[in-house]
FIGUTOR-57637 format. One record per residue (C-alpha): x, y, z; residue in three letters; residue number from 1. Coordinates in steps of 0.1 Angstrom, whole numbers, plus 5000, padded with zeros to 4 digits. Layout:
N
      x      y      z   rest    nr
      X      Y      Z    ALA   NUM
...
// end
This chain:
367
      x      y      z   rest    nr
   3569   2252   9276    UNK     1
   3544   2279   9284    UNK     2
   3564   2305   9307    UNK     3
   3538   2325   9320    UNK     4
   3528   2293   9345    UNK     5
   3561   2301   9363    UNK     6
   3569   2339   9361    UNK     7
   3542   2370   9371    UNK     8
   3515   2346   9381    UNK     9
   3495   2367   9400    UNK    10
   3504   2398   9382    UNK    11
   3475   2412   9360    UNK    12
   3484   2442   9344    UNK    13
   3521   2462   9342    UNK    14
   3515   2494   9331    UNK    15
   3549   2517   9324    UNK    16
   3552   2549   9340    UNK    17
   3568   2583   9328    UNK    18
   3601   2583   9332    UNK    19
   3615   2607   9364    UNK    20
   3631   2624   9332    UNK    21
   3597   2631   9315    UNK    22
   3577   2639   9346    UNK    23
   3604   2665   9359    UNK    24
   3607   2679   9319    UNK    25
   3567   2684   9323    UNK    26
   3568   2698   9359    UNK    27
   3604   2717   9362    UNK    28
   3623   2724   9392    UNK    29
   3619   2762   9394    UNK    30
   3646   2783   9410    UNK    31
   3628   2793   9435    UNK    32
   3624   2762   9447    UNK    33
   3653   2754   9442    UNK    34
   3670   2787   9464    UNK    35
   3640   2765   9489    UNK    36
   3653   2731   9496    UNK    37
   3686   2742   9493    UNK    38
   3686   2763   9519    UNK    39
   3660   2742   9542    UNK    40
   3688   2710   9537    UNK    41
   3716   2732   9544    UNK    42
   3690   2746   9576    UNK    43
   3684   2711   9588    UNK    44
   3718   2699   9586    UNK    45
   3732   2732   9604    UNK    46
   3707   2724   9632    UNK    47
   3719   2690   9634    UNK    48
   3755   2702   9638    UNK    49
   3744   2727   9667    UNK    50
   3760   2753   9639    UNK    51
   3724   2766   9645    UNK    52
   3702   2773   9680    UNK    53
   3669   2770   9666    UNK    54
   3649   2739   9668    UNK    55
   3628   2721   9637    UNK    56
   3594   2719   9638    UNK    57
   3580   2698   9610    UNK    58
   3539   2707   9610    UNK    59
   3513   2697   9585    UNK    60
   3484   2671   9576    UNK    61
   3493   2636   9583    UNK    62
   3484   2627   9547    UNK    63
   3477   2654   9518    UNK    64
   3445   2648   9497    UNK    65
   3434   2673   9486    UNK    66
   3461   2700   9467    UNK    67
   3440   2729   9471    UNK    68
   3442   2730   9505    UNK    69
   3475   2719   9516    UNK    70
   3486   2751   9495    UNK    71
   3462   2770   9515    UNK    72
   3480   2753   9549    UNK    73
   3511   2761   9536    UNK    74
   3506   2800   9527    UNK    75
   3496   2804   9564    UNK    76
   3522   2780   9574    UNK    77
   3547   2806   9557    UNK    78
   3533   2832   9577    UNK    79
   3537   2814   9609    UNK    80
   3573   2806   9604    UNK    81
   3584   2839   9594    UNK    82
   3569   2846   9624    UNK    83
   3587   2827   9650    UNK    84
   3623   2820   9624    UNK    85
   3646   2832   9650    UNK    86
   3639   2804   9674    UNK    87
   3619   2780   9653    UNK    88
   3628   2764   9618    UNK    89
   3595   2754   9602    UNK    90
   3593   2723   9577    UNK    91
   3557   2716   9562    UNK    92
   3546   2679   9569    UNK    93
   3540   2670   9530    UNK    94
   3530   2633   9534    UNK    95
   3518   2612   9501    UNK    96
   3520   2578   9512    UNK    97
   3508   2560   9543    UNK    98
   3519   2523   9550    UNK    99
   3489   2503   9560    UNK   100
   3493   2476   9585    UNK   101
   3463   2455   9562    UNK   102
   3445   2477   9540    UNK   103
   3432   2513   9532    UNK   104
   3437   2547   9509    UNK   105
   3474   2547   9503    UNK   106
   3478   2584   9499    UNK   107
   3477   2607   9470    UNK   108
   3505   2590   9444    UNK   109
   3489   2556   9444    UNK   110
   3449   2566   9444    UNK   111
   3446   2605   9437    UNK   112
   3408   2600   9429    UNK   113
   3403   2582   9460    UNK   114
   3384   2561   9438    UNK   115
   3408   2524   9442    UNK   116
   3416   2540   9403    UNK   117
   3453   2536   9415    UNK   118
   3463   2564   9387    UNK   119
   3500   2564   9404    UNK   120
   3509   2583   9372    UNK   121
   3488   2611   9375    UNK   122
   3496   2608   9414    UNK   123
   3530   2610   9409    UNK   124
   3524   2644   9388    UNK   125
   3503   2660   9414    UNK   126
   3524   2652   9445    UNK   127
   3552   2667   9422    UNK   128
   3530   2700   9411    UNK   129
   3525   2701   9449    UNK   130
   3556   2702   9461    UNK   131
   3563   2731   9437    UNK   132
   3541   2753   9448    UNK   133
   3551   2753   9485    UNK   134
   3585   2753   9477    UNK   135
   3579   2784   9453    UNK   136
   3566   2802   9487    UNK   137
   3597   2800   9501    UNK   138
   3584   2771   9525    UNK   139
   3606   2739   9527    UNK   140
   3589   2706   9530    UNK   141
   3594   2668   9542    UNK   142
   3575   2636   9537    UNK   143
   3578   2602   9543    UNK   144
   3603   2579   9520    UNK   145
   3583   2548   9515    UNK   146
   3583   2534   9480    UNK   147
   3622   2530   9474    UNK   148
   3611   2543   9434    UNK   149
   3592   2576   9445    UNK   150
   3624   2596   9455    UNK   151
   3640   2593   9418    UNK   152
   3603   2616   9409    UNK   153
   3601   2640   9444    UNK   154
   3632   2639   9461    UNK   155
   3647   2667   9444    UNK   156
   3620   2691   9461    UNK   157
   3622   2671   9498    UNK   158
   3644   2689   9523    UNK   159
   3638   2661   9550    UNK   160
   3624   2629   9549    UNK   161
   3612   2605   9574    UNK   162
   3611   2565   9574    UNK   163
   3584   2551   9594    UNK   164
   3580   2529   9622    UNK   165
   3567   2502   9598    UNK   166
   3601   2505   9579    UNK   167
   3625   2518   9595    UNK   168
   3636   2481   9604    UNK   169
   3636   2476   9562    UNK   170
   3669   2468   9545    UNK   171
   3657   2484   9511    UNK   172
   3645   2518   9533    UNK   173
   3680   2520   9551    UNK   174
   3695   2515   9514    UNK   175
   3676   2537   9501    UNK   176
   3679   2565   9528    UNK   177
   3721   2558   9526    UNK   178
   3711   2579   9495    UNK   179
   3691   2603   9501    UNK   180
   3702   2636   9494    UNK   181
   3680   2652   9526    UNK   182
   3686   2647   9566    UNK   183
   3667   2618   9576    UNK   184
   3644   2605   9607    UNK   185
   3644   2569   9616    UNK   186
   3613   2568   9641    UNK   187
   3615   2538   9667    UNK   188
   3594   2505   9659    UNK   189
   3558   2504   9666    UNK   190
   3567   2481   9696    UNK   191
   3580   2513   9712    UNK   192
   3614   2497   9708    UNK   193
   3649   2516   9698    UNK   194
   3671   2488   9681    UNK   195
   3656   2489   9650    UNK   196
   3659   2528   9651    UNK   197
   3698   2522   9661    UNK   198
   3704   2496   9636    UNK   199
   3692   2519   9610    UNK   200
   3711   2551   9619    UNK   201
   3740   2525   9621    UNK   202
   3734   2515   9584    UNK   203
   3720   2547   9568    UNK   204
   3759   2559   9574    UNK   205
   3773   2534   9554    UNK   206
   3776   2531   9514    UNK   207
   3751   2506   9502    UNK   208
   3747   2488   9464    UNK   209
   3710   2483   9458    UNK   210
   3688   2477   9431    UNK   211
   3664   2506   9415    UNK   212
   3656   2528   9388    UNK   213
   3676   2563   9372    UNK   214
   3662   2594   9357    UNK   215
   3655   2576   9324    UNK   216
   3640   2551   9344    UNK   217
   3661   2523   9333    UNK   218
   3667   2495   9360    UNK   219
   3703   2504   9378    UNK   220
   3724   2493   9404    UNK   221
   3725   2523   9427    UNK   222
   3756   2527   9444    UNK   223
   3754   2553   9474    UNK   224
   3785   2571   9496    UNK   225
   3763   2570   9529    UNK   226
   3740   2599   9545    UNK   227
   3755   2612   9576    UNK   228
   3723   2631   9587    UNK   229
   3705   2605   9599    UNK   230
   3688   2609   9635    UNK   231
   3664   2589   9656    UNK   232
   3625   2602   9656    UNK   233
   3607   2595   9691    UNK   234
   3567   2588   9683    UNK   235
   3560   2563   9714    UNK   236
   3552   2523   9708    UNK   237
   3527   2498   9720    UNK   238
   3539   2508   9756    UNK   239
   3529   2544   9757    UNK   240
   3543   2577   9754    UNK   241
   3585   2577   9746    UNK   242
   3592   2616   9751    UNK   243
   3597   2621   9789    UNK   244
   3630   2636   9803    UNK   245
   3638   2598   9819    UNK   246
   3633   2583   9781    UNK   247
   3651   2609   9765    UNK   248
   3680   2607   9790    UNK   249
   3679   2569   9783    UNK   250
   3677   2578   9746    UNK   251
   3708   2595   9748    UNK   252
   3732   2567   9765    UNK   253
   3719   2544   9742    UNK   254
   3733   2566   9710    UNK   255
   3762   2577   9727    UNK   256
   3770   2539   9735    UNK   257
   3767   2532   9699    UNK   258
   3788   2565   9688    UNK   259
   3759   2581   9669    UNK   260
   3752   2617   9672    UNK   261
   3723   2630   9701    UNK   262
   3704   2640   9679    UNK   263
   3662   2635   9688    UNK   264
   3632   2644   9670    UNK   265
   3601   2637   9692    UNK   266
   3566   2632   9674    UNK   267
   3541   2645   9688    UNK   268
   3515   2627   9675    UNK   269
   3510   2587   9665    UNK   270
   3519   2564   9706    UNK   271
   3530   2596   9721    UNK   272
   3495   2616   9723    UNK   273
   3477   2581   9727    UNK   274
   3464   2584   9695    UNK   275
   3447   2617   9705    UNK   276
   3455   2646   9680    UNK   277
   3443   2672   9715    UNK   278
   3472   2658   9734    UNK   279
   3499   2667   9710    UNK   280
   3503   2702   9723    UNK   281
   3508   2684   9759    UNK   282
   3538   2666   9744    UNK   283
   3550   2697   9724    UNK   284
   3551   2716   9760    UNK   285
   3565   2690   9777    UNK   286
   3595   2691   9752    UNK   287
   3600   2728   9761    UNK   288
   3601   2724   9793    UNK   289
   3628   2697   9787    UNK   290
   3648   2723   9769    UNK   291
   3644   2750   9797    UNK   292
   3657   2725   9823    UNK   293
   3689   2722   9799    UNK   294
   3683   2693   9773    UNK   295
   3708   2700   9747    UNK   296
   3696   2665   9727    UNK   297
   3663   2669   9716    UNK   298
   3667   2688   9681    UNK   299
   3629   2691   9665    UNK   300
   3591   2679   9669    UNK   301
   3564   2667   9645    UNK   302
   3527   2675   9644    UNK   303
   3501   2666   9628    UNK   304
   3480   2696   9622    UNK   305
   3455   2703   9594    UNK   306
   3435   2734   9589    UNK   307
   3409   2721   9608    UNK   308
   3404   2699   9635    UNK   309
   3402   2659   9638    UNK   310
   3396   2638   9608    UNK   311
   3371   2619   9585    UNK   312
   3363   2584   9567    UNK   313
   3363   2589   9530    UNK   314
   3327   2592   9514    UNK   315
   3318   2573   9484    UNK   316
   3304   2606   9474    UNK   317
   3335   2625   9473    UNK   318
   3315   2662   9469    UNK   319
   3307   2654   9505    UNK   320
   3343   2657   9521    UNK   321
   3346   2685   9541    UNK   322
   3375   2711   9533    UNK   323
   3410   2710   9551    UNK   324
   3402   2678   9577    UNK   325
   3424   2646   9574    UNK   326
   3413   2615   9561    UNK   327
   3438   2596   9580    UNK   328
   3449   2605   9613    UNK   329
   3434   2630   9631    UNK   330
   3451   2666   9633    UNK   331
   3452   2696   9656    UNK   332
   3435   2725   9640    UNK   333
   3451   2755   9624    UNK   334
   3440   2781   9652    UNK   335
   3459   2755   9681    UNK   336
   3490   2751   9657    UNK   337
   3492   2791   9656    UNK   338
   3490   2791   9696    UNK   339
   3513   2766   9702    UNK   340
   3539   2777   9678    UNK   341
   3538   2811   9697    UNK   342
   3538   2800   9729    UNK   343
   3564   2770   9724    UNK   344
   3588   2804   9712    UNK   345
   3579   2827   9735    UNK   346
   3585   2801   9756    UNK   347
   3624   2785   9748    UNK   348
   3638   2819   9730    UNK   349
   3661   2825   9752    UNK   350
   3666   2790   9764    UNK   351
   3676   2775   9730    UNK   352
   3702   2804   9723    UNK   353
   3722   2799   9757    UNK   354
   3720   2759   9752    UNK   355
   3749   2745   9763    UNK   356
   3777   2726   9740    UNK   357
   3761   2693   9725    UNK   358
   3767   2657   9738    UNK   359
   3792   2641   9722    UNK   360
   3793   2639   9685    UNK   361
   3802   2615   9661    UNK   362
   3831   2630   9637    UNK   363
   3808   2634   9604    UNK   364
   3829   2631   9570    UNK   365
   3813   2633   9531    UNK   366
   3845   2618   9519    UNK   367
// end
């Protein structure tokens, strides 16, 4: 009997990757980076627990394709972060994996050379180097958890994780998130509906058992305790934006009805800006106004920001790529980002300090 007739019929190759242990041996977590990660996670958890009055701001490129430009942005962001640190807790958006509805560049990990060679082993090492460099600056990093295997390679360098709109409904991603060491934000569905995110928040708090790999690269049954720091991220949807005060109030009611913490992060990009990056500041100004008016549930915002504005297609001749310009979603530029964070700090500094006690919270337990 020819076994090839019944398994791996459409598989043309199986290239064995270096194990997480080996890649971490080559690119170890430094003491400075570890301090940044631990401090970062603690700060985000305290914001979610209302023990830290600051607003979390996750800002950075839509995706990282140029490690040099990413570190350039990170240095600028670290200086700005220190300046606004009494009011805004800044986490750099460091996205390496891009979900695709059809096809397209899938990110630095999947295709680091941007030529469809899919040198994933190199991509994982480049991504880990970028995260080490950013954390060694003292700047925490946030990323999207897309591939269920990637956290074994990179998770020790991440402060905050997101589950995207396309994967919030996925059982695999809910199970994975239940074992992540970071607080994790679930985006509402692409249709704008809340149900998939609410279900995800209920699921992620529970223990799960599922297939994965361990640090030695062996297939293992991963058993989790559940993640108590899940929260919702509003990114708009097919029916339009969902960051307005009326929608926020409805989300608060839905969270309360399901006995979930009233923690909301507003993504100023995507459908909330009608996919026009220049509208992101207007969304953030609206969020700031809601805080001034007494909102207690908005704990963070997300921005897509880069050194230069807009985006660009990936050219056949990669030497033609413009430095510091996104190759995926369009971004606001650095000057706009600086002004936006400074203006937001000045606007809500006193209001955040005086925030009323939070809406009813679920008692969290790590038992």
